[in-house]
C-alpha positions in Angstrom: 23.8 13.3 -9.6 25.9 14.2 -6.6 25.9 12.1 -3.4 27.0 13.4 0.0 30.2 11.8 1.2 28.8 10.7 4.5 26.2 8.3 3.1 26.3 4.7 4.4 24.6 1.6 3.2 21.8 0.4 5.5 21.2 -3.3 6.2 18.2 -4.8 4.4 16.0 -7.1 6.4 12.5 -8.5 6.6 10.1 -8.1 3.7 12.5 -5.8 1.8 15.2 -8.5 1.9 12.8 -11.1 0.7 11.8 -8.9 -2.3 15.4 -8.1 -3.1 16.4 -11.8 -3.0 13.5 -12.7 -5.3 14.4 -10.0 -7.7 18.0 -11.1 -7.8 17.0 -14.7 -8.4 14.6 -13.9 -11.2 16.8 -11.2 -12.8 14.1 -8.5 -12.4 14.3 -5.1 -10.6 13.0 -3.7 -7.3 11.5 -0.3 -7.5 9.4 1.8 -5.2 6.1 3.4 -6.0 7.6 6.9 -6.7 10.1 5.5 -9.2 7.3 3.5 -10.9 5.1 6.6 -11.1 7.9 8.6 -12.6 8.6 6.0 -15.3 4.9 5.9 -16.2 4.8 9.7 -16.5 7.8 9.7 -18.7 6.4 6.9 -20.9 3.1 8.8 -21.2 4.8 12.0 -22.2 6.9 10.2 -24.9 3.7 8.5 -26.3 2.0 11.9 -26.4 5.0 13.5 -28.1 5.1 10.7 -30.8 1.4 11.1 -31.5 1.8 14.9 -32.1 5.0 14.6 -34.1 
């Protein structure tokens, strides 16, 4: 995956910062809805492929 050279980190504040701190403390991950939906689609595709194999 290529990233443009001019990217900059943005500060995290408010509710997003709270979620991030909770995830760090608990050792879990923070994902958005699009990433979660993609993971579910991939898992479903793999389950389907295993059933048919």
